MIDOSE-1310 file (N, C-alpha, C; in nm, 2 decimals, decimal comma, always signed):
residues 221
xxxx	-3,34/+1,66/+10,22/-3,31/+1,61/+10,35/-3,44/+1,58/+10,43; -3,45/+1,45/+10,48/-3,58/+1,42/+10,55/-3,58/+1,47/+10,69; -3,70/+1,46/+10,75/-3,71/+1,52/+10,89/-3,63/+1,44/+10,99; -3,61/+1,31/+10,97/-3,53/+1,23/+11,06/-3,39/+1,27/+11,06
xxxx	-3,33/+1,29/+10,94/-3,19/+1,33/+10,93/-3,17/+1,47/+11,00; -3,26/+1,56/+10,97/-3,25/+1,69/+11,03/-3,26/+1,68/+11,19; -3,34/+1,60/+11,24/-3,35/+1,58/+11,38/-3,23/+1,52/+11,44; -3,17/+1,42/+11,37/-3,05/+1,36/+11,42/-2,93/+1,46/+11,42
xxxx	-2,92/+1,55/+11,32/-2,82/+1,65/+11,32/-2,83/+1,75/+11,43; -2,96/+1,79/+11,45/-2,99/+1,88/+11,56/-2,95/+1,82/+11,70; -2,98/+1,69/+11,72/-2,94/+1,63/+11,84/-2,79/+1,62/+11,86; -2,72/+1,60/+11,75/-2,57/+1,59/+11,75/-2,51/+1,73/+11,79
xxxx	-2,57/+1,83/+11,73/-2,52/+1,97/+11,76/-2,54/+2,00/+11,91; -2,66/+1,96/+11,96/-2,69/+1,99/+12,10/-2,59/+1,91/+12,19; -2,56/+1,79/+12,15/-2,47/+1,71/+12,23/-2,33/+1,77/+12,23; -2,29/+1,82/+12,12/-2,16/+1,88/+12,11/-2,16/+2,01/+12,20
xxxx	-2,26/+2,09/+12,19/-2,27/+2,21/+12,27/-2,27/+2,18/+12,42; -2,34/+2,08/+12,46/-2,34/+2,04/+12,60/-2,21/+2,00/+12,64; -2,14/+1,92/+12,56/-2,00/+1,87/+12,59/-1,91/+1,98/+12,61; -1,91/+2,08/+12,52/-1,82/+2,20/+12,53/-1,85/+2,27/+12,66
xxxx	-1,98/+2,30/+12,69/-2,01/+2,37/+12,81/-1,96/+2,30/+12,94; -1,98/+2,17/+12,94/-1,94/+2,09/+13,05/-1,78/+2,09/+13,07; -1,71/+2,09/+12,95/-1,57/+2,10/+12,95/-1,52/+2,23/+13,01; -1,58/+2,34/+12,97/-1,55/+2,47/+13,02/-1,57/+2,48/+13,17
xxxx	-1,69/+2,43/+13,21/-1,72/+2,43/+13,36/-1,62/+2,35/+13,44; -1,58/+2,24/+13,39/-1,48/+2,16/+13,46/-1,35/+2,22/+13,46; -1,31/+2,29/+13,35/-1,18/+2,36/+13,35/-1,17/+2,47/+13,45; -1,29/+2,55/+13,47/-1,29/+2,65/+13,57/-1,28/+2,60/+13,71
xxxx	-1,35/+2,49/+13,73/-1,35/+2,42/+13,87/-1,22/+2,37/+13,90; -1,15/+2,30/+13,80/-1,02/+2,25/+13,83/-0,92/+2,36/+13,86; -0,92/+2,47/+13,78/-0,83/+2,58/+13,80/-0,85/+2,64/+13,94; -0,98/+2,65/+13,98/-1,01/+2,71/+14,11/-0,96/+2,62/+14,22
xxxx	-0,98/+2,49/+14,21/-0,93/+2,40/+14,31/-0,78/+2,40/+14,32; -0,71/+2,41/+14,21/-0,56/+2,42/+14,21/-0,52/+2,54/+14,28; -0,58/+2,66/+14,25/-0,55/+2,78/+14,31/-0,57/+2,78/+14,46; -0,68/+2,72/+14,50/-0,71/+2,71/+14,65/-0,61/+2,62/+14,72
xxxx	-0,57/+2,51/+14,65/-0,47/+2,42/+14,71/-0,34/+2,49/+14,73; -0,29/+2,56/+14,62/-0,17/+2,63/+14,63/-0,17/+2,74/+14,74; -0,28/+2,81/+14,74/-0,30/+2,92/+14,84/-0,28/+2,87/+14,98; -0,35/+2,75/+15,01/-0,34/+2,69/+15,14/-0,19/+2,65/+15,17
xxxx	-0,13/+2,60/+15,07/+0,01/+2,56/+15,10/+0,10/+2,68/+15,12; +0,08/+2,78/+15,04/+0,16/+2,90/+15,06/+0,13/+2,98/+15,19; +0,01/+2,97/+15,23/-0,03/+3,04/+15,36/+0,05/+2,98/+15,48; +0,09/+2,85/+15,47/+0,16/+2,78/+15,57/+0,31/+2,79/+15,55
xxxx	+0,35/+2,87/+15,46/+0,49/+2,87/+15,42/+0,58/+2,90/+15,54; +0,54/+2,99/+15,63/+0,63/+3,03/+15,74/+0,65/+2,91/+15,84; +0,58/+2,80/+15,81/+0,61/+2,68/+15,90/+0,67/+2,57/+15,83; +0,71/+2,58/+15,71/+0,76/+2,47/+15,63/+0,91/+2,46/+15,61
xxxx	+0,99/+2,54/+15,68/+1,13/+2,53/+15,66/+1,19/+2,64/+15,58; +1,33/+2,64/+15,56/+1,40/+2,76/+15,50/+1,38/+2,75/+15,35; +1,40/+2,87/+15,29/+1,41/+2,89/+15,14/+1,55/+2,87/+15,10; +1,57/+2,82/+14,98/+1,71/+2,81/+14,93/+1,78/+2,94/+14,90
xxxx	+1,70/+3,04/+14,86/+1,76/+3,17/+14,83/+1,66/+3,28/+14,83; +1,70/+3,40/+14,81/+1,61/+3,51/+14,80/+1,67/+3,62/+14,71; +1,59/+3,71/+14,66/+1,63/+3,81/+14,56/+1,60/+3,95/+14,63; +1,70/+4,04/+14,63/+1,67/+4,17/+14,69/+1,56/+4,24/+14,62
xxxx	+1,48/+4,32/+14,70/+1,38/+4,41/+14,65/+1,44/+4,54/+14,61; +1,37/+4,62/+14,53/+1,42/+4,76/+14,50/+1,45/+4,83/+14,63; +1,54/+4,93/+14,62/+1,58/+5,01/+14,74/+1,46/+5,07/+14,81; +1,47/+5,06/+14,94/+1,36/+5,12/+15,02/+1,25/+5,02/+15,06
xxxx	+1,25/+4,89/+15,00/+1,15/+4,80/+15,03/+1,21/+4,68/+15,10; +1,14/+4,62/+15,20/+1,19/+4,51/+15,28/+1,22/+4,39/+15,19; +1,33/+4,32/+15,22/+1,36/+4,19/+15,15/+1,28/+4,08/+15,21; +1,23/+4,09/+15,34/+1,16/+3,99/+15,40/+1,25/+3,88/+15,46
xxxx	+1,19/+3,78/+15,53/+1,27/+3,68/+15,59/+1,28/+3,56/+15,51; +1,41/+3,52/+15,48/+1,43/+3,40/+15,40/+1,39/+3,28/+15,48; +1,41/+3,27/+15,61/+1,39/+3,16/+15,69/+1,24/+3,13/+15,71; +1,16/+3,24/+15,73/+1,02/+3,22/+15,77/+0,94/+3,34/+15,71
xxxx	+0,90/+3,34/+15,59/+0,81/+3,44/+15,54/+0,69/+3,46/+15,62; +0,64/+3,58/+15,65/+0,53/+3,60/+15,74/+0,43/+3,70/+15,67; +0,34/+3,74/+15,75/+0,24/+3,84/+15,69/+0,31/+3,97/+15,64; +0,42/+4,00/+15,70/+0,49/+4,12/+15,66/+0,55/+4,10/+15,52
xxxx	+0,57/+3,97/+15,48/+0,62/+3,94/+15,34/+0,50/+3,93/+15,24; +0,38/+3,94/+15,29/+0,27/+3,93/+15,20/+0,19/+3,80/+15,21; +0,23/+3,72/+15,31/+0,16/+3,59/+15,34/+0,01/+3,62/+15,38; -0,08/+3,55/+15,31/-0,22/+3,55/+15,35/-0,26/+3,41/+15,39
xxxx	-0,30/+3,39/+15,51/-0,33/+3,26/+15,56/-0,47/+3,22/+15,51; -0,49/+3,09/+15,48/-0,61/+3,04/+15,44/-0,72/+3,07/+15,54; -0,83/+3,12/+15,49/-0,95/+3,16/+15,58/-0,94/+3,30/+15,63; -0,83/+3,37/+15,60/-0,81/+3,51/+15,65/-0,79/+3,60/+15,54
xxxx	-0,86/+3,59/+15,43/-0,84/+3,67/+15,31/-0,89/+3,81/+15,34; -0,81/+3,92/+15,32/-0,86/+4,05/+15,34/-0,94/+4,10/+15,22; -1,00/+4,21/+15,23/-1,07/+4,28/+15,12/-0,97/+4,37/+15,06; -1,00/+4,43/+14,95/-0,91/+4,53/+14,88/-0,90/+4,66/+14,96
xxxx	-0,98/+4,67/+15,06/-0,98/+4,80/+15,14/-0,89/+4,78/+15,27; -0,85/+4,66/+15,29/-0,77/+4,63/+15,41/-0,62/+4,67/+15,39; -0,59/+4,80/+15,37/-0,46/+4,84/+15,33/-0,36/+4,83/+15,44; -0,40/+4,80/+15,56/-0,31/+4,77/+15,67/-0,24/+4,64/+15,66
xxxx	-0,29/+4,55/+15,57/-0,23/+4,42/+15,54/-0,13/+4,45/+15,43; -0,01/+4,40/+15,45/+0,10/+4,42/+15,36/+0,07/+4,38/+15,22; +0,00/+4,27/+15,20/-0,03/+4,21/+15,07/-0,12/+4,31/+14,99; -0,20/+4,39/+15,06/-0,29/+4,48/+15,00/-0,23/+4,62/+14,99
xxxx	-0,18/+4,67/+15,10/-0,13/+4,81/+15,11/-0,01/+4,83/+15,03; +0,07/+4,73/+14,99/+0,19/+4,75/+14,91/+0,16/+4,73/+14,76; +0,04/+4,71/+14,72/+0,01/+4,70/+14,58/+0,03/+4,83/+14,51; +0,06/+4,83/+14,39/+0,07/+4,96/+14,31/-0,05/+5,04/+14,33
xxxx	-0,03/+5,17/+14,35/-0,14/+5,26/+14,39/-0,25/+5,27/+14,29; -0,21/+5,27/+14,16/-0,31/+5,27/+14,05/-0,39/+5,14/+14,05; -0,33/+5,03/+14,06/-0,40/+4,90/+14,07/-0,49/+4,90/+14,19; -0,44/+4,94/+14,30/-0,53/+4,94/+14,42/-0,65/+5,03/+14,41
xxxx	-0,63/+5,15/+14,35/-0,74/+5,24/+14,33/-0,85/+5,18/+14,24; -0,80/+5,11/+14,13/-0,90/+5,05/+14,04/-0,97/+4,93/+14,11; -0,90/+4,86/+14,19/-0,96/+4,75/+14,26/-1,07/+4,80/+14,36; -1,04/+4,91/+14,42/-1,13/+4,96/+14,52/-1,26/+5,02/+14,45
xxxx	-1,24/+5,08/+14,34/-1,35/+5,13/+14,26/-1,44/+5,02/+14,22; -1,38/+4,91/+14,16/-1,46/+4,80/+14,12/-1,53/+4,73/+14,24; -1,45/+4,72/+14,35/-1,51/+4,65/+14,46/-1,63/+4,72/+14,52; -1,62/+4,85/+14,52/-1,73/+4,93/+14,57/-1,86/+4,91/+14,49
xxxx	-1,84/+4,91/+14,35/-1,96/+4,88/+14,27/-2,00/+4,74/+14,28; -1,91/+4,64/+14,30/-1,95/+4,50/+14,32/-2,03/+4,48/+14,45; -1,99/+4,55/+14,55/-2,06/+4,54/+14,68/-2,21/+4,58/+14,66; -2,24/+4,67/+14,57/-2,38/+4,71/+14,54/-2,46/+4,59/+14,48
xxxx	-2,38/+4,50/+14,42/-2,44/+4,38/+14,36/-2,43/+4,26/+14,46; -2,39/+4,28/+14,58/-2,38/+4,17/+14,68/-2,26/+4,09/+14,66; -2,15/+4,14/+14,60/-2,03/+4,07/+14,57/-1,91/+4,13/+14,64; -1,84/+4,05/+14,71/-1,72/+4,10/+14,79/-1,59/+4,05/+14,73
xxxx	-1,50/+4,13/+14,70/-1,36/+4,09/+14,65/-1,28/+4,05/+14,77; -1,22/+3,93/+14,76/-1,12/+3,89/+14,86/-0,99/+3,87/+14,80; -0,88/+3,91/+14,87/-0,75/+3,90/+14,81/-0,69/+3,77/+14,86; -0,66/+3,68/+14,77/-0,60/+3,55/+14,81/-0,44/+3,57/+14,81
xxxx	-0,39/+3,66/+14,73/-0,25/+3,69/+14,73/-0,23/+3,82/+14,65; -0,15/+3,91/+14,71/-0,12/+4,04/+14,64/+0,03/+4,06/+14,63; +0,07/+4,17/+14,69/+0,21/+4,20/+14,69/+0,29/+4,10/+14,77; +0,41/+4,06/+14,73/+0,49/+3,96/+14,79/+0,64/+4,01/+14,79
xxxx	+0,71/+3,97/+14,90/+0,85/+3,99/+14,90/+0,92/+3,89/+14,81; +1,04/+3,91/+14,76/+1,11/+3,80/+14,69/+1,12/+3,67/+14,77; +1,14/+3,69/+14,90/+1,15/+3,57/+14,98/+1,02/+3,48/+14,97; +0,91/+3,55/+14,98/+0,78/+3,47/+14,97/+0,76/+3,41/+14,83
xxxx	+0,80/+3,49/+14,73/+0,79/+3,44/+14,59/+0,87/+3,32/+14,57; +0,99/+3,32/+14,62/+1,08/+3,21/+14,61/+1,03/+3,09/+14,68; +0,97/+3,11/+14,80/+0,91/+3,00/+14,87/+0,80/+2,94/+14,79; +0,71/+3,03/+14,74/+0,60/+2,98/+14,66/+0,65/+2,90/+14,54
xxxx	+0,75/+2,94/+14,47/+0,80/+2,87/+14,36/+0,85/+2,73/+14,40; +0,93/+2,73/+14,51/+0,98/+2,60/+14,56/+0,86/+2,50/+14,60; +0,76/+2,56/+14,66/+0,64/+2,48/+14,70/+0,58/+2,43/+14,57; +0,57/+2,51/+14,47/+0,50/+2,47/+14,34/+0,58/+2,36/+14,28
xxxx	+0,71/+2,37/+14,28/+0,80/+2,26/+14,22/+0,78/+2,13/+14,29; +0,77/+2,14/+14,43/+0,74/+2,01/+14,50/+0,60/+1,96/+14,47; +0,50/+2,05/+14,45/+0,37/+2,01/+14,43/+0,35/+1,95/+14,29; +0,41/+2,01/+14,19/+0,40/+1,96/+14,05/+0,50/+1,86/+14,00
xxxx	+0,61/+1,86/+14,08/+0,72/+1,76/+14,04/+0,82/+1,81/+13,95; +0,81/+1,93/+13,89/+0,91/+1,98/+13,80/+0,91/+2,13/+13,80; +1,02/+2,19/+13,78/+1,02/+2,34/+13,77/+0,95/+2,39/+13,65; +0,96/+2,31/+13,54/+0,89/+2,35/+13,41/+0,74/+2,37/+13,44
xxxx	+0,68/+2,27/+13,50/+0,53/+2,27/+13,53/+0,50/+2,38/+13,63; +0,59/+2,39/+13,73/+0,56/+2,49/+13,84/+0,56/+2,63/+13,78; +0,65/+2,66/+13,68/+0,66/+2,79/+13,62/+0,54/+2,83/+13,54; +0,45/+2,73/+13,51/+0,32/+2,76/+13,45/+0,23/+2,83/+13,55
xxxx	+0,26/+2,83/+13,67/+0,17/+2,88/+13,78/+0,24/+2,99/+13,87; +0,37/+2,98/+13,88/+0,44/+3,07/+13,97/+0,57/+3,12/+13,91; +0,58/+3,25/+13,90/+0,70/+3,31/+13,84/+0,82/+3,32/+13,94; +0,93/+3,35/+13,89/+1,05/+3,36/+13,98/+1,04/+3,50/+14,05
xxxx	+1,12/+3,52/+14,15/+1,12/+3,65/+14,22/+1,16/+3,76/+14,13; +1,25/+3,73/+14,03/+1,30/+3,83/+13,94/+1,19/+3,88/+13,84; +1,09/+3,79/+13,81/+1,00/+3,83/+13,70/+0,85/+3,84/+13,75; +0,83/+3,82/+13,88/+0,69/+3,82/+13,93/+0,63/+3,96/+13,94
xxxx	+0,51/+3,97/+13,88/+0,44/+4,10/+13,89/+0,38/+4,12/+14,04; +0,38/+4,01/+14,11/+0,34/+4,02/+14,25/+0,45/+4,09/+14,33; +0,57/+4,06/+14,30/+0,68/+4,12/+14,38/+0,69/+4,27/+14,36; +0,65/+4,32/+14,24/+0,65/+4,46/+14,21/+0,52/+4,53/+14,25
xxxx	+0,42/+4,45/+14,30/+0,29/+4,50/+14,34/+0,20/+4,53/+14,23; +0,22/+4,47/+14,11/+0,14/+4,50/+13,99/+0,04/+4,39/+13,96; +0,02/+4,29/+14,05/-0,07/+4,18/+14,03/-0,14/+4,14/+14,16; -0,26/+4,09/+14,14/-0,34/+4,05/+14,26/-0,41/+3,92/+14,22
xxxx	-0,42/+3,83/+14,32/-0,51/+3,71/+14,30/-0,63/+3,73/+14,38; -0,75/+3,72/+14,31/-0,87/+3,75/+14,38/-0,97/+3,63/+14,39; -1,07/+3,64/+14,47/-1,17/+3,54/+14,48/-1,28/+3,60/+14,56; -1,39/+3,53/+14,59/-1,42/+3,39/+14,55/-1,48/+3,39/+14,41
xxxx	-1,54/+3,28/+14,37/-1,59/+3,26/+14,24/-1,69/+3,37/+14,20; -1,79/+3,42/+14,28/-1,88/+3,53/+14,24/-1,80/+3,65/+14,20; -1,69/+3,68/+14,27/-1,61/+3,80/+14,24/-1,54/+3,78/+14,10; -1,49/+3,66/+14,08/-1,43/+3,64/+13,95/-1,53/+3,65/+13,83
xxxx	-1,65/+3,60/+13,86/-1,75/+3,61/+13,76/-1,79/+3,75/+13,73; -1,80/+3,83/+13,84/-1,83/+3,97/+13,82/-1,72/+4,04/+13,74; -1,60/+4,01/+13,77/-1,49/+4,08/+13,70/-1,48/+4,03/+13,55; -1,51/+3,91/+13,52/-1,51/+3,86/+13,38/-1,60/+3,95/+13,30
xxxx	-1,72/+3,99/+13,36/-1,82/+4,06/+13,28/-1,79/+4,21/+13,28; -1,72/+4,26/+13,39/-1,72/+4,41/+13,41/-1,58/+4,46/+13,43; -1,48/+4,38/+13,46/-1,35/+4,42/+13,50/-1,28/+4,52/+13,40; -1,31/+4,50/+13,27/-1,25/+4,59/+13,17/-1,29/+4,74/+13,19
xxxx	-1,40/+4,76/+13,25/-1,45/+4,90/+13,27/-1,36/+4,97/+13,37; -1,28/+4,90/+13,45/-1,19/+4,96/+13,55/-1,05/+4,94/+13,51; -1,03/+4,88/+13,39/-0,89/+4,85/+13,35/-0,83/+4,72/+13,41; -0,92/+4,64/+13,47/-0,88/+4,52/+13,54/-0,89/+4,40/+13,45
xxxx	-0,78/+4,33/+13,42/-0,79/+4,23/+13,32/-0,72/+4,10/+13,37; -0,79/+3,99/+13,34/-0,73/+3,86/+13,36/-0,62/+3,84/+13,25; -0,50/+3,80/+13,30/-0,39/+3,80/+13,21/-0,36/+3,66/+13,15; -0,38/+3,56/+13,23/-0,34/+3,42/+13,19/-0,47/+3,34/+13,19
xxxx	-0,48/+3,26/+13,08/-0,60/+3,17/+13,06/-0,61/+3,07/+13,17; -0,50/+3,02/+13,22/-0,50/+2,92/+13,32/-0,51/+2,97/+13,47; -0,52/+3,10/+13,48/-0,53/+3,16/+13,62/-0,65/+3,26/+13,62; -0,77/+3,21/+13,64/-0,88/+3,30/+13,64/-0,88/+3,40/+13,76
xxxx	-0,79/+3,38/+13,85/-0,79/+3,47/+13,97/-0,69/+3,58/+13,96; -0,60/+3,57/+13,86/-0,48/+3,67/+13,85/-0,52/+3,79/+13,77; -0,52/+3,91/+13,83/-0,56/+4,03/+13,76/-0,45/+4,13/+13,77; -0,44/+4,21/+13,66/-0,35/+4,32/+13,65/-0,42/+4,44/+13,59
xxxx	-0,36/+4,56/+13,61/-0,42/+4,68/+13,56/-0,37/+4,70/+13,41; -0,47/+4,72/+13,33/-0,45/+4,76/+13,19/-0,54/+4,88/+13,16; -0,49/+5,00/+13,18/-0,58/+5,12/+13,17/-0,64/+5,13/+13,03; -0,57/+5,09/+12,93/-0,63/+5,10/+12,79/-0,75/+5,02/+12,77
xxxx	-0,77/+4,92/+12,86/-0,89/+4,83/+12,85/-1,02/+4,90/+12,86; -1,02/+5,02/+12,93/-1,14/+5,10/+12,95/-1,20/+5,13/+12,81; -1,11/+5,16/+12,72/-1,15/+5,20/+12,58/-1,14/+5,09/+12,48; -1,05/+5,00/+12,50/-1,02/+4,90/+12,40/-1,06/+4,76/+12,44
xxxx	-1,09/+4,74/+12,56/-1,12/+4,60/+12,61/-0,99/+4,54/+12,65; -1,00/+4,43/+12,73/-0,88/+4,36/+12,78/-0,81/+4,29/+12,66; -0,67/+4,28/+12,67/-0,60/+4,21/+12,56/-0,63/+4,06/+12,57; -0,59/+4,00/+12,46/-0,61/+3,85/+12,46/-0,52/+3,79/+12,56
xxxx	-0,58/+3,69/+12,63/-0,51/+3,63/+12,74/-0,40/+3,54/+12,69; -0,29/+3,53/+12,76/-0,18/+3,44/+12,74/-0,22/+3,30/+12,79; -0,17/+3,19/+12,74/-0,20/+3,06/+12,79/-0,17/+3,04/+12,93; -0,05/+3,08/+12,97/+0,00/+3,07/+13,11/+0,13/+3,16/+13,12
xxxx	+0,18/+3,18/+13,24/+0,29/+3,27/+13,26/+0,42/+3,24/+13,17; +0,44/+3,11/+13,13/+0,55/+3,08/+13,05/+0,55/+3,14/+12,91; +0,43/+3,19/+12,87/+0,41/+3,25/+12,74/+0,42/+3,40/+12,75; +0,45/+3,45/+12,87/+0,46/+3,60/+12,89/+0,60/+3,64/+12,87
xxxx	+0,63/+3,73/+12,78/+0,77/+3,78/+12,76/+0,83/+3,84/+12,89; +0,75/+3,89/+12,98/+0,80/+3,94/+13,10/+0,87/+3,84/+13,19; +0,83/+3,71/+13,18/+0,89/+3,60/+13,26/+1,02/+3,56/+13,20; +1,06/+3,61/+13,09/+1,19/+3,57/+13,03/+1,29/+3,68/+13,04
x	+1,26/+3,79/+13,10/+1,36/+3,90/+13,11/+1,47/+3,87/+13,21
């Protein structure tokens, strides 16, 4: 093999590597833009009209307002994202206690690195979850596509307080590298912001990500 052939192959490999890296970067940017767009739409949910239906919450927890979901339902308005320590906010304070404790431990360590966790969405009432699903259907044009991003009230881990959507990008980057140490794992490949607690990850690492919520057995129960 002559020097010219070797050089051409090296250049081809470099071009493929650059193309892959650019593709990954674009995928992350697109996913983040989609999440921010949906967050902004959902934050205005209380002003966009009635929901078609709602699903009761477990005994002892508020069902929320079908007509106008509010902050009490877990609404977080765009530009007013709380930290994981703002437990007076329903979206944060009603998270599962173990998940919240892990988030606060991680956030304390991240602060030492100059990184702040912001909650874009946390606990939600069924009313808010249903509103978000209907907004997603309108946004994407079909329920099948919407379900790749938003679960039903019956199957959402947000409704049970077992999931949280975090930002901004520096926080997500920090969690990608260190989240497993706290049992915090990204669950869906298409949702870089969606984290749940997997205590076994501390010893075993986070499980392989599912492509999107439609591949999650929990959304089919």
